[in-house]
C-alpha positions in Angstrom: -81.5 -22.3 173.6 -79.7 -25.4 174.5 -79.8 -26.2 178.2 -76.0 -26.7 178.2 -75.4 -23.1 177.2 -78.3 -21.6 179.3 -77.0 -23.0 182.5 -73.6 -21.1 182.5 -75.5 -17.9 181.6 -77.9 -18.4 184.5 -74.9 -19.0 186.9 -73.1 -15.9 185.4 -76.2 -13.7 185.9 -76.6 -14.9 189.4 -73.0 -14.2 190.2 -73.1 -10.8 188.6 -76.3 -9.9 190.5 -74.9 -11.0 193.9 -71.6 -9.2 193.2 -73.6 -5.9 192.5 -75.7 -6.4 195.7 -72.5 -7.2 197.6 -70.8 -4.1 196.5 -73.7 -1.8 197.4 -74.0 -3.5 200.9 -70.2 -3.0 201.3 -70.3 0.6 200.3 -73.3 1.3 202.7 -71.5 -0.5 205.5 -68.3 1.5 205.0 -70.3 4.7 204.8 -69.8 5.3 201.2 -73.4 5.7 200.3 -74.1 8.0 203.3 -71.5 10.6 202.3 -73.8 12.2 199.8 -75.8 14.5 201.9 -79.0 16.2 200.5 -78.4 19.9 200.1 -81.5 20.6 202.2 -79.9 18.7 205.1 -77.2 21.3 205.4 -78.0 24.6 207.3 -80.8 25.7 209.5 -81.8 28.2 212.1 -79.1 29.7 214.2 -78.5 32.8 216.5 -74.9 34.0 216.9 -73.0 37.2 217.5 -70.8 39.0 215.1 -67.5 40.9 215.9 -69.4 44.1 216.5 -71.5 42.4 219.2 -74.7 42.4 217.0 -77.0 39.3 216.7 -77.0 37.4 213.5 -79.5 34.7 212.5 -80.1 32.6 209.5 -82.3 35.4 208.0 -79.1 37.3 207.3 -78.4 34.7 204.6 -81.5 35.6 202.6 -81.2 37.8 199.6 -77.4 37.4 199.0 -75.2 34.4 198.1 -73.2 33.5 201.2 -69.8 31.9 201.8 -69.3 30.3 205.2 -66.1 29.1 206.7 -65.8 27.3 210.1 -62.5 27.8 212.0 -60.9 29.5 215.0 -58.6 32.5 215.6 -55.8 30.4 217.1 -55.6 28.3 214.0 -52.0 28.2 212.8 -52.4 27.7 209.0 -55.6 26.3 207.4 -57.9 29.2 208.7 -55.7 32.2 207.9 -55.0 30.7 204.4 -58.8 30.2 203.7 -59.7 33.6 205.0 -57.0 35.2 202.9 -58.3 33.4 199.8 -61.9 34.4 200.5 -60.6 38.0 200.9 -58.8 37.8 197.5 -62.1 36.6 195.9 -64.1 39.5 197.6 -61.4 41.9 196.4 -61.7 40.5 192.8 -65.5 41.1 192.9 -65.1 44.8 193.1 -68.3 46.6 194.1 -70.2 43.3 193.8 -68.6 42.2 197.0 -71.3 44.3 198.8 -73.9 41.9 197.4 -72.3 38.8 199.1 -72.3 37.5 202.7 -69.0 36.1 203.9 -68.9 34.4 207.4 -66.2 33.1 209.5 -67.9 30.9 212.2 -65.8 30.0 215.3 -65.5 26.4 216.4 -63.8 27.6 219.5 -66.3 29.8 221.3 -64.3 29.5 224.6 -61.5 31.7 223.2 -63.1 33.4 220.2 -65.1 36.2 221.9 -66.6 39.0 219.7 -63.5 41.1 220.6 -61.1 38.4 219.7 -62.9 37.9 216.4 -62.8 41.7 215.6 -59.1 41.8 216.2 -58.4 38.7 214.2 -60.5 39.7 211.2 -58.9 43.2 211.0 -56.1 41.5 208.8 -58.7 40.3 206.2 -61.3 41.8 203.8 -63.7 44.1 205.7 -66.7 42.2 204.3 -65.8 39.2 206.3 -67.9 38.9 209.5 -66.9 36.7 212.4 -69.7 34.7 214.1 -69.4 33.4 217.7 -71.6 32.6 220.6 -72.0 30.5 223.7 -70.9 26.9 223.3 -74.4 25.6 223.0 -75.5 28.0 220.2 -72.2 27.2 218.3 -72.8 23.5 218.8 -76.3 23.9 217.2 -74.7 25.6 214.1 -72.0 23.0 213.8 -74.6 20.3 213.9 -76.8 22.0 211.3 -73.9 22.4 208.9 -72.5 18.9 209.5 -69.2 20.4 210.7 -66.7 18.1 212.5 -65.0 19.8 215.4 -62.9 18.4 218.1 -60.7 19.9 220.9 -57.1 18.5 220.7 -55.0 18.9 223.8 -51.4 20.0 223.4 -48.4 19.1 225.5 -48.1 22.6 227.1 -51.6 22.4 228.6 -53.1 24.5 225.7 -55.2 23.1 223.0 -56.0 23.3 219.2 -59.1 22.5 217.3 -59.4 19.8 214.6 -62.3 20.8 212.2 -64.0 20.6 208.8 -62.2 23.0 206.4 -64.8 23.4 203.7 -66.1 26.7 202.3 -69.9 26.4 202.1 -71.7 28.2 199.3 -75.3 29.1 200.2 -77.7 30.6 197.6 -79.9 33.7 197.9 -82.5 31.7 199.8 -80.0 30.5 202.3 -79.9 26.9 200.9 -76.7 24.9 200.4 -75.4 24.8 196.9 -72.0 23.1 197.2 -68.6 23.5 198.7 -66.9 26.5 197.1 -63.6 26.0 195.4 -61.0 28.5 196.3 -58.0 26.6 194.7 -58.1 28.7 191.6 -57.5 32.2 190.4 -59.5 34.8 192.6 -61.0 36.2 189.4 -62.3 32.7 188.3 -63.8 32.1 191.8 -65.3 35.7 191.8 -66.9 35.0 188.3 -68.3 31.8 189.7 -69.8 33.5 192.8 -71.3 36.3 190.6 -73.5 33.7 189.0 -75.4 33.5 192.3 -76.1 37.2 192.7 
């Protein structure tokens, strides 16, 4: 190869290589490469209380696929919408709904007592269990599931909660599978969920 044609090729290869490295470094610096979390890094031991006052631990996830949604009873729109959609999926599953866990975990344990959860969930499918606990126990669960949650003060002295609004799908072994898509017909979501029974 003529050195006059080889030199531009070497310069081009060096430029392309440095561009690729630069893009990877930039993605890493911006957090783009850290957003992919290994499934095993989501979930873990917990001990909370359901709306009936009974203790619930991570062992309750074993043997059934599980849907988990994190929210709070004073939520104005996102939470009731998600719980309604989960209820519609459970209804579409028919008798198979008994073979699925569905949990609504509070990000606001100060207000979401077991009694408050029981009252709130009476409007949704009876398979849905509300989980709450003392702030330290709830904080452990939020950390284990990589849930963002922040108290946001309101003008009247009250507060609301900003939080992650994913529905987590866990398999029969209690391992994270993926976020569960509720933005489709309940029958389609139910058919998808049945694959994990």
